[in-house]
N, C-alpha and C positions, 0 to 999 in steps of 0.2 A: 504494500500500500504506500503510495507516494504521500509525502508530507509537505506542507508549505512553511514549516518552521523547523530549524534544527540547531542544536548547540554545537559549536565548532569543536570543542574538546572531544565530543563523541564521534566526530567525523574523522579524527586522526587515525590513520592506518586502515580506513574503510576501503574495502575492495571496490574497484571500478570495473564495470562490465559494459560491453557494447550492446547494441540492440539485438544482436544474435545470441546473446547469452555467454559470449566469450569474455573471459577475464583479461583485462588489458593493463592493470596496474593497481596502485594503492594511493589513496589521498595522503599527502604529506603536509599540506597547509591550505588555507583559504586566503585569497588575495582580495583586498578591498581598495577602492579608490577614495581617498579622503576628499571631503568637500567643505566649502567655506562655512555653511550654516546648517546643513542637513546631515543626517546619518550617512556614514560611508556606504557606497554601493559596491556590491560584490562583483568583481570582474572575472573571477575564475578560480581554478584550483591548481595548486602545485601537485603534480602527480609523478610518482616513481614508476617508470616503465621497465619491465623485465628486459634485460639485455642492453639497456642504455646506461651510459655513465652519467651521473647527475640526475636532475629532475627536469621535467618538461611542464608545459602549461596547457591546461584545458580551459578555453574561454567559457564563460557562464552560458553562452548561447548553445553550447553543446549539451548542457544538462537536460535530461528528460525526467528523471525522478530520483528522489532520495527516500530510502526506506528499506525495511527488512534486512538491515545490516549491509546494504550495498548502495552504490551510486551508479546510475545507468546514464550513459551518454550516447549521443548520436554523432556519427562521423569518426574520423581517425585523428588521434592526437599527434600533432607535429612533434617529431623526435628531437627538435633542437633544444638546447639547454635553456631553462627558464632564466630570464634576466629581469630583476626588479627595477621598475622605472620610477622616476620622481613622482610623488603624489600617491604612490602605492604603499600599502602596508600588508605584511603577512600577519595574520591574526595570531597564530601559534608562536611565531618567532619574534614578532615585534610588539604585540599587545599583552598577551597573557602574562601574569605574574608581575605586571608593572604596578608601581605605587601610584595611586590616584588620590585626588582630593574631591570630596563631595562639595558641589558648589553651594548648596543651600545652607550648610552649617559648618563647612570647613573641616569636616572629619576626614582623617586619612583612611585608606583602605587598600586592598590588593585586588586587582582585576583577575578573577579566576576563570571566567568563561564568558562567552558572548553568544548570542543567538542571531542567526541569519533568518530572514523571513521574506517570503515572496509576496509582492503586492498584487493588486488586481490587474495591473498591466503586464505582469509576468517578470518584473525586475526583482532582484534579490537585494536586500539592504541589511546592514547591521542594525538591529533594532533594540535588543534587550541585553544589558550587561549585568553580569553577576559579580558583585563586589563583596569581599570578605572584610569585615570591620575588625578592629583590635579586640582582644578578649576583655571582658568586663570583670573587674575585681582582681583579687590576688592569685586566683587559681592558676596553676601551671599546666593544667590538663584541659583538653577539649579545644574547640575552635571558637573564635569570636562569632558574633551574630553576622548574618548575611543580609544583603539588600539588593533588589533589582532596580536598576536605574537606566536612563536613556543616555545617548551619546553626549547631549548638551548639558547633562547634569553632573559631569565630572571634568576635572582638569588633570592632565598628566604632569607629574612633578619631574623637575630636572631633565627636561627633554630639550635637546638642542636640535632645532630644525635642520641645521647643516649636516647632522649625522645621517639624515635621510636623503642627502643629495642636494646639489645647488639649486635644483629647480623646484623643490618641494613647496616652498612658500608661495611661489608664483602660481604653480599649478593648483594649489588649494584655493588661493584667493580668486582665481579666474574660473573655477570649476562650474559656476552657474552661468557664465557668459554664453551668449549665442555665438555660433562660429564666426560671423562677420565681426563681432566685437572682440572676440579672442584674437582674430587675425590683426585687427588694429592695435591691440595691446602688444602683440609680439613685434610688429613692425615699428612700434614706438620705442623699443628697447635699444640700447647700444648693440652694435653688431655682435661682439663677442658674447655678450650676455644672452642675446636671442639664440645664437647657435648652440650655446650650452644647454639652454632650456629645451629647445626642440629635440635634442638628443635624448632627453629624459621623459618627454611627454608620452602619454598613452597613444598608441598608434591611431585609434579611431578619432581621438580629439585632434591630433595633428593633421590627419587626413581632412577632417571637416574644415579646419582653419585654412589649409592650403587651397581648398576649392574656392575660397572667398578672396584669394590674393591675385594680384597681377601676375602674369606668367613669368616675368623677370624675377619677381620675388620667390615664386615657386621654385624656379631653377636654382636660385642662390641657396635655398634651403636644402633641396633634395640632393645636390651634388656635395653638400657638406657631410651628409650621413654616409655611414658605411653601406656598401651595396646591398647587403642582406636586409638592413633596416629600411633603406629606401624602397626596396621591393615590397616589403611588408606594408609600408605606407601606401604605395600604389594599389596594392590589393584591397585596401580599405576605401579607396576613392571610388566615386562613380566612374564607370568605364569611359564615358565621354570626357570627363574631366581628366582622368588619367591619360587618355590619348592626347589631349591638348598639351599636357605637361611633357610627355615622352617626345612629342613632336618637336619640342624646343631644344632637346638635347642633341649632341652630336651622335652620329650613327653608331659608333663603338659603344658609347655609354648607354644609348637606348637599347641596343641588343643585349648588353650585359644585364640590364635591369629586367628586361622582358624574360630572359632566361632564368632569372631567380624568382620571378613571380609565380603564384599558383598557376598551373597550366591553363585552367579554365578562364581565369581572369586575364591572363596574358593573351589568350586567343581572342577574347572580346576586344582588347585594345588593338591587337594587330588588325583585326577585321575593320575596326573604325578608322584606322589610319589609311586604309585603301580607298576610302570614299573622298570625292572632291569636296572641299570645304564649303562650297556654296550650294550644296544639294541637300535633299532630305537625309540621305545617308550620312552626310557630314555633320548633321545637326542632332541626330538621334542618339538615344541611349539604349543599351541592350538589356536593361534590368526592369522591365515593366512587370506588372502582376498578370500572369498568364494562367488560365484555367481551362479545364475541359468543359464541354457542354453539359455533362451530367453532374458537375460540381453544384452543391447546394448554396443557397444564399448564406447560410450560417458559416459554411466553409470559406466562402469568399470574404466575408467580414473578418474572419480570423486572419486571413492573409493581409487585409488592409490594415489591421491593428499592429502589424509587425513594426517595431520602432525604426528599423533600418529603411523602411519605405518612405521616400520623400513625400511632402505634402501634395505636390503636383501629380506624382504617379499614383497616389492613393485615391485619386478621384475617379479612376477608371479601371475596370477589370477587362482584360482582353481575352476573348474566347477563340480557341483554335482546335484543330485536330492534332492528335499526337504526332510528333513529340512536342513538348511544351517548353523548350528552350530555343531561342532564335538560332538559326532559322527554324521555325516551327513547321508543323503541318499546315494545311490550308487554313487561312484566316476566315473566321465565321462572323465575327461582330464584336460589339462591346456591351458592357453593362455599367452604367454610371452609378456611382456610390449612392446618390439620392434615390435612385430606383430600387437599389437593394433594400433600403430602409422601408419601402412600401409593401414588401412581400414577406410572407411567413418564412421562417428559417429553413423549412424543408423544401421550399420551391427550388427547382433546378434552373440553372442559368439559361438553358435552351428555351425555356418558355417565356423569358422576359428579355430576350436578346434584342439589342438595337442593331439592325442590319442597314440602317440608312446612313450611318456615319462611314463614309467611304474612306478607304485607305489611300495614301499617296505612294507612288513608286519611289524607290530610293534615288532615282535620277531627277525627281522633281526639284525645281529651283527653289532657293530660299525665299524669294519674293512670293512665289505661288503658295508655299507652305504658310507664310504669314497671312496671305489673303484668305486661305481656307480656315485657319484658326479664328481669324477675326470675323469672317462671314457667318460662321456657325457657332460662335461663342464657345469654342472648345478650349479645354485646358491641356489635353493630350491628344495627339494624332497618331494613328497607326501607320507604319511604313512597311511596305511589302516588296517582294522581288517579282520577277516576271512570272513565277509559278504561284503567285498569290500566297506566299508563305510570309508570316510576320517576321521581319528581321530586326525591328526596333520600334521605338516610340519617341516622338518629339513632344516635349513639354513647352509650354508658353514661356517659361523663364529662360530656356535655352535659346529660343528665338529672339527674345529681347536682348540677351547678352550678345547675340551675334549681330543684330541690326543696329543697336545703339552705338554711338561713338565710343572709341576705346577708353576715353578718359571720363566716361559718364559718372564714375564713382569717385573721381579724384578730389572733389570738393564737397564738403558738407555745407550746411546753412551758415556756418560761421567762417567759411573759407578755409577750413583745415583740410589736410590731406588724409584720405582714408584709403584702404586697400581696394584695388580694382581687379577685375578679371577681364583680360582683353578679349576681343572678338574671337569666336571659338576656334576655328581651324584654319586661319589664314596662313599660319606658319607650319602646317603639317608636313611631315616627311612624305615623300611619294612612295608608291609601292616598291620601286626599285631600291629605295634607301633602307627600307625595313622589310626583311624577308618574312612573308606570311606562311606559316606551316599549315599542314592539314588540320582543319578545325576539329576539335574534339567536343563532344556534347556532354553537358552536365546532366545530372539526373533530372527527370521531369519535375516541375514544381506544381503541376495542376492536380 
C-alpha cells in the first residue's frame, strides 16, 4: 500500500524496486531543496546501486510508491555519481542529529527525524520535524520529552552557510522567483560570482532561467560548465529552446554536447535544427500533450496537471494514432482544456474531438503561422508532415518571440536592462553542420 507521508529515518536502507519487481538498489538518503520561506521540497533520493562505486541519484519524478518496506520507481536510475548542489541538503547526512532552537520559547533540542509528505499536486515536501528536548530534572536515565514542529518553527545553531557551498545563500533567497526574475538576478551579479552560482544550481532551475536569457548570455553560461553538466542542463530545457542554444555554439562543441545528452532529447534537438528558421518546423516544439482517441477525459486532465507542462501547451491535448511521440501516427484532432472540463471523467476523447482546427505543414511560413493563430484565436497549433503525422506544436509565445524585435525585452518601464531571448532560429546551424542520426522513438505517452 502506497503512503503519502513517510519518516526519513525509516527510509534509510529501504530496498528500491523497479516497476517489474526487480530490485535495483537501496535508499541511502533523501535530498531536499531549501527554500526562502516555505518547507524544503524533496528533489530525490540518494541510492546505492549494486555494482556501482559510490551513490547515484533518483529524481523524485521517478517515485511511484512508498510502502510495505520498499520504494518503487519508474525508469532507470542514471549510474553517474551523485553530486550535491548548492541549495540542496541531505536529510540523513546534513539535518538529523543537528542542534536546533525552538523559535517560540528559545528551547534547545536535537532534530531526530523528519517526515516527507506528498501534497495534492503530487510534490513531496519536508513537513513535520521530530525534535528531542533536554531531559527534565536530575535523572540520568531515559530520554527528554519530544515535540513535533514545522520547518519555520526552528533555527539551526552554529550553521555556516558557506559550509554548504558558495551558492547556497543565493539559491535559497531566489528559490521562489519566477524564471525570468531569476535570470535577471543572475545577470545582475558580477561575472565570477554568477558563474560560481550557476555551477551549483539545480539543473531544472538553471534550465528555466537560461530559457529566459538572450542567447549570448546562454552561450556564456553553458560553455563555462563542464560538458556533462551542460548536457544535463540541455536535457532539462524545452527542445526548441535547447536547439536555439546549441545552434549558437561552434560545430565541435555542439556535437560534443549532443553526444552527452539523453539520446531521446538529443534526437529532438537534432531534428529541430534541420528545419528552416522561418517555417512552422523552425518554430515548433516537440513536447506537446499527445493522447490516443480512447484516452478518457480524466486521463487527459492528469496529463495536463503535470508540472513540467508549460502553460501554453497545457491548453490543448493533441489526439493521434499510435505511436504517440513525434512523428506520431496520423493526426486526428485536438481537445481544448475548457472542453475537457465540460464532460464527465469517463468520456473518451474520440467523442469530443475538435477536427476543425487544421494543422499546418512544417514548411508553412512564419507569417502564415501567425495569421492562423490570430485568425482562430489559438494558443497552440499542430504541425504535420506530408503523411499527416504530428511532428510538433507551435505555441503563441514562440511566435511572439520570433516576430518581435530582438531587443523587445531589453528595457523595462524604468529603462533598466532585463534578460532577453533573441528571435528563435535565425542563427541555427544547417543540417550539414550538425549530423542528424537515425531518430529513435521514446515510449508512447498516450
